[in-house]
N, C-alpha and C positions, 0 to 999 in steps of 0.2 A: 543826715546831709552828707551826699558823697563829697570826696577830693577836690572833683572835677566842678562842681557848685560852688566850694568853697574859694577855689583858686578863681573861678569864673567872677566871682563875686569881685574880686580884688583885679580883676585884669581885664575887666569887660571894653574899657572902652580902646584899650591899646592892641589885645588880640582882634579884635573886629577889623582894623584897622590895617592889621598883618596881613590879611588874608589875599592880598595884591602882591605880596611877594613869592617867590619862586621857591616851591616848598613841595616835599614828596608826601605830606600826610594832610588831612583837614577833618579836623572833628568838632561836629555841630551837634547842640542839644537840641533833644527832640522836638521843644518849642519855637527853635532855630532862633532863638535870641542870642545867642554865645557861641563862638566861633574860636578852637584853638587850633593854629598852622605850626607847622615845624616839621622836622625830619625824626622818623621813627625810631626810636632806639632798641624798644622790645614792646613784645606782646604777650604776655602769659597765660592768656585764656578767659583773662579778669579784666586786668588793667593795662593801659597802655601807657608807655612811656615816650616821650615827646621833647624833642630838645627844642626849644623854640629863643627866640631873643632874648628873652629877659629869663634864661634859665630849664633846667629841666621840670617838668609838670608828669605826675602821676594821675592819670583821667580815668576815672570808671566807664567800663566799656559798657555798662547795663542803659546808662544814661544820654548815650553820643550815637552818632550816625558816622561813620569812615569814610571818606571819601578820598583819590589816589593813589597813585601805582604802588606805594609802599601800605594799602591796606591789607592783612591778613585775612586770609579767608576761614569765617567762623563756622563754616559744618565742616572740616575736616583737620581743625588745630589739631596740631601733635606739639605739647609742650617738649621744647627743649632745654638743656642747662648745659653749659661749658667748662671743664676745669682745665686745667691747666698748670705744671710745675711739676714737684719729684715724680721721675721715672718707677721707683720702688712704689709706691703709693697708689701709683695711676697703671700699673701693671699688676700689682699683687692684693693692696688692701680693697682697693674701691670695685676690683672687678667682685670679691667674694661678698662686699656688701650688697653691690644692685643685685648677684644671684640669690643671697638669702631673700634681699627684700621682694624682688618677682615672686619666690615661691609664698613669701606672706600674705603677699595679694592675688595669690591664683594666676599669676602672669609666667609666660615665656621670655628670657631673657637672650638675646641673639648680639654677640658682638659681630663686629664688620670692620675687618682692616681698610685703613683710607690710604694714609702712606706710611713711611720705614716709622714716623714717631708719634702718627696721629690714629685715632680709632673712634670706635662709636658703640655702643649698646641699646639696641632699640627693642623697648619692652610691648610683647602683643598680649592681647587678650583671645581667648579665643572666642573663633566666629567674627572676629573682624579684623578688616584687611588692613587698616592703618594702625600703625605703632599708638601706642598711648603717649609715649613719650621716650625720649630719645638724649642719652648722653654721650656727648663729646668728651673725648679728651687728647691733649697736647703734652706729651711723655716728655718731658726735657728734665729743666732743674728748679730750684724754688726759685733761686734769682728771678728765672725766664719769667716764671709764672705771675710774681707780682706785677713786673712789666707788660703782659698780656694783659693783667687783670685792669691795670692804669690806662691802657690804651684802649679799651673795650673790646678787647677780644677774647674774653676768659669771664664767669661769672663769679666762681670758685678758684680760690688758689690750694695748689695741695701743698704744703710745708712741712720740710723735716728740723724747721728752727722758726724762732720768733721771730716775726717782722723786725727788721730795722729801723731808725729812726729816719733816714732817708726816704724808704720805701710808705714808711708809716704818713710824711709829709706830702710824699705825691699821690697818694690814694687821698688824704684830704684836699690835695687841689683841684682835683677831679671830680668830687662829690660823692665819695664811696664811704665817707663817714670814718669815725674812730675805729679802725681796724685792732685796735687793742682791748677792747670791751668784749666782756665775758661772752657776748653772745653773735660776738661778731668773728671772736677767734675759739674755734671750738675744736678741744681734743679727740681726736676718734680712736686711737690707739696708740701704744707706749714702745717706746724702744730705748737703747742706750747704747751710747758710745763704747765699744771696748777694746783695751791693747790686745792683739793676737799674736803669738808665735808658733812655730811650728811644734808638733808634739816632742820631737827630738830636742827642742832647745831646753837648756838644764833651768834656766831661769823661771822663777815658781810665782813671783809677785814683785811689784812693782812700787813705788810711789809716784804721785801724781808729780811732783818736783822731779824725780827723775824721768817723768815719761816727759815733760814738759822739755828738759835738758835735752832729752835724744831728739825730738823732733824740732827742736831749733838749732840743732849741730855740733851744741857745745858738746853734748857725750859723742864719739864717733867708732868709741871701741867697746866688744861686749866684756873687755878686760875690767872696764869701769865701771862694770856692773856685778862684776864678779863671776865673769864666766871666761870661755877661753878668750886668748889675744886674738881678736876675728873683728875687720868691720862690720860694723852695723849697718845693713841694708835697708832704706826708709820706703813705705807705702803709704801711700793717701788716697782717698776719690779724688775724681777729677776736679781741679780746680772750678768753684762758682756752684759744684752742686752743693745741694742743702748740708749733705752730711761733713763735708769739705769745711765749708763753712762753718758749723755748731762745734768741728774743732778748733778752728780760730777762736770763736766767740767763747767756747767754755774753757776750753783747753789752754790758750795760748795768751789770750786777751788779760787775764788775771795778772801775768807775770809782765805783760809788756815786751812780749817776745814774739819773732814770727816765726812762722815756719820754713825749714831748710829748702832751698831750690833744688837741694840733690834727691829728694824725696821722688822716687817714681810714682806717677799719677794713674788712675786706673776708670776708665769712664765706666764700667761698671764695678759692683762690689763684688760679686760673684767671682770674677776674674782676679781684684785685689787678695782677697782669702785666699782662693787655691793657688796662688804665686808664695805667699806667706808660707803656708802648710807644707810646701814642696822644700822650702828655704831654711835648714838651720839657724841662718846667720840675718834673717830678716825680720821687721818687726811692723805691725801696720796696726790702724786705728779703723774697727770696722763698725758695724749695725750688728746688733747682740745677736739678732732675729737670722743673720746670716753668717754667723762664724763657729758653725758647726765643725767644719772641717778642720780647722784650726783650734789653738786651746788661747781663750780667754784668758788673762794674767787678774787675779785680784789688785784692788790700790789698796796701799798701806800707807801707813804717816810714821812719824819718826819713835809714837808710845807704843805701835808694833798692832794698831787694830788695824784689821783688813778686811775689807768688803767687795763681796764679790755681788758681778749681774746678777741676778736670779729674777724670776716670774717676783716672787713678794717683794724683793728690796729694790726692784722699779717700782710696782705698784706704789711702796711705800714712800719713795723717793729717798729711802736710806742708803741706795748707792749716790753716789754722786752728778754722774754724768749721764743721767736720765736724758732721755730725746724724745719728748713728746712729738705726735704725730697730728699737725693740725689741719681744719678749714679755715680758712679765712670767706670769711664772707662779707659782700658789700652792702651798705645799710640802703637799703632798698627790699620793695617787695620782690621774692620769688616764685615762679609758677605753684599753685598748686601741688601739682606732683612732684617739684622738688623738696618744697616743705612737709609734703608726708615722706620722703626718703631722709630726708633729714631729721626729721623725729625718729623714723627708724633706728639712724645711725647710733642712737644712746640707748636703748632697749635691750634687754638681755638675750634675746636672739641675736642680733648683732656684735655681740661679745663673743658670743660663740663662734660666730663666722670669722673673727679677727683672730681668735684663739687660734681657732683651725689652718689659717693662713700662716700660723708661723710667728704671731706677732703678740705682744701682751697687752691682754683686753681691761678693760677697766671696773671687771665685775667686782666690788669690794668683798676680802675675805677676813677672817678673823684669826686669831692669831691667840692661845693661851700661853696665860705666864709661863707655863709647865716648857713650852718648845723654846723659850728664849735665854737659854743658859748663857749666852753669851752676851747680851745684854747685859743682864744680872752680874756677870763676873767683870763685866766694865764699869760698870755701877761701883763696886767694890774696892778694883782696882784703879780704878782711873778717878775718880767722884773726887772735887775739891775737897783741901784739908778743911774748910770751911763748913763740906756736910757732913753731919755727921751720923754716929749710928741710927740713933733715932726718927732722923727722918726716914734711913733705908729701910727701916723697919716699917715706918708706915706707906711709904710704897709700896711694901711687898701687900703689906697687910689691905691697901685698898686694891690693889691689882688682882688679887690671889684669885676671886671667883670673878675676874671681869676677864673680857679678852678683848685683844687690840684690835681694831679696824686697819685695814689695811689704806685706806684713804686719810694721808697725813698731810701735812701744810708747812711750807716752807716758803721763805718771804725773798723778793728781790734784794741785791747787795746792797748794804748802805739804806734800808727803807723797810717801812710795816706793811706794804703793798704784797701780798699773796704771790706767789710768782705763778708762772704761766700753769701749770701743772694744778697747782695747787686751787687757781680760781677755777679750774675743771671741774675738782673735787668738791667745792664749794658746791657746783649746781648738783652734783650727781649723789651728795649729802642731801640736799634738799628735797631732790626726786624721791631718794628714798622715805623717807620724813612723809612728803604728801602722799606716797602711795600706802601708807601703812604697815611697810614692811620690818618697821622697827617699833611699832606700838609695844604697852606693855614691857617696855624695854628702859633701862637707866641709860643715859649716854653722858659721858665725864668728857669735857675737852681739856687736855691737860699739857698744859706750857712746860716746856724744856729751854736750856740755854746753853752758851759757851761755856767755859772757864776766865773769861777774860771779866777781872774786876772781882767786888764784893760779893758774895754768894748772897746775900739779904739783897743787895740790888738786883743781882739777877734773876732770883726767885721772884720779886715784883714785875721785874719786863714778862718773864714770862706768863703770868699772871694774866698781864694785860694783854698780849697777844692772843691767849685763849680764849679769852673773851672778844677780843675782836673778831676772831675766826668764828667764834658762837653767834655772834650777832650777825657778822657776813652771811650764815647759811639761814640765821632767821629770816632776814630779811631778803632774801632768794626765793623764800616760800610762799605760793602764791596762792594757796587754799590753807584754809584751817586743821591741823594736827591735830590728834587725839591728845585728851587729857592725860592718856595712860602713860604717854611720853614723859620720863623724867629727865631734864638737862640740867648739868651742874658745870661748875669751872673748876681747875684746881692747877695749881703749879708746883714743880719739884726742882726747877732750876737745873743748876748745873749736875745733879746728884744721878742721873744716866745716860752718860755721853755713847753716841756711836761712833764717834772718830778721833782722832786728834785734835788739841786745838792750836797746836803749832804750826797752822796751816789757815789761809781764808777758807780754802772747802771745807777744812774739818769744821770749823768755826759753823759756818753755813748748815752742812748736814746737822749739828747739835743745835741749833736754835729752831726747832719745829714745835709745832702742836700735835700732838696725838689725838686720836678718838677710839675710848674704850666702852665697852655696851656689856651690861649684863641683863 
């Protein structure tokens, strides 16, 4: 039974009566018994979406006849999808994916500039005059993207940060659904926030605490960081951009401080990086993908651990300021063409397109124990006093024949809920298991903790988290997996710290679940 018939059964008496009102579309069942009237919100080639006085209805087009001035043409229908949000994603990431999708489908992709900030891509099939699909882009910033979606001016938001509570509430209020759900918030690429300086600047690394004090305006001279007695010039992305809001949310908010008003703002990240690279007394925060002409500083803690933003540390989320790139989808049916494109963005060909565009893809990588000397050194030097040699020996014996997957899992502050990148990783690992890629393998979900509290308690919590992640991955699987996959859980608590436990960000990095394969 179609959705139309289900809705019609409930609304037959009132929708027939509403036909006398001035509406721009009328959908009548083929037997003429039921009619739905209202304002057309969208048509995807299969389903009509209609705003009626009783709410928004989705109606199967195969069961109705459409009359009225807004009825779409069924013979030359072109599927359209509207994106709004981050200019970086609109201008660099999505075009690479669209071109790759077109090549996979045997189509050609033609860009069309509409205004200074808007453009489209049309996908054409050889021998057909009309395009098969059209992608519209409004390249602005993340905040504007969420506003456009709430105002029905965009279907999908391009976001450089997670949705904020007030944006989530606005989306719920207009019927877009819960945009925090895994299938509504999709990570398509990875990036990171990195502090940058000129190559001639003597500073080699900086702690997150120092970085926060610098950008709050508390530290104003390079002498306070061990450099020359010269004022620090601050550079940030434009206010309201996803990158700038990420700095506020990820860097400043945990310490309850605000960004200094003395910071110079830049409309484009490339201009920010170019300015900092040319000035030895400047410091900025930029996208790792666009920071090549300046020097990115590793982040340190009080115990001496240093973490640099590399492809692997971003994929594993071992680097604390990772910045996933999101597509936020409405809780409604999108055109088949759009669904096919979204499916493509999760595949291996799309990951190669993302890497070629200069961003970090989500293709799982493996790392053997032999290339993780720093981690083992940290385990020996910084493991809690309650972690004995016997437990470290057990760790080495278990991991020696195995390799670590780059799909790691971390949690929201004060919560057992996986963070955004980890929720995406749950889906990716489920797809790997469904596809048979990990058949005849042993998978071990291994929990780790920070060093706060008793080691025995931390080990129990780490084991519980490992079981939680394993269960979430198995719950995400939609088809049966092979019996040859052996899945176990384990935990080593605080035995292998990635960062210092003297800061909240260090503790968050240490609280994780890793996946090891053999």
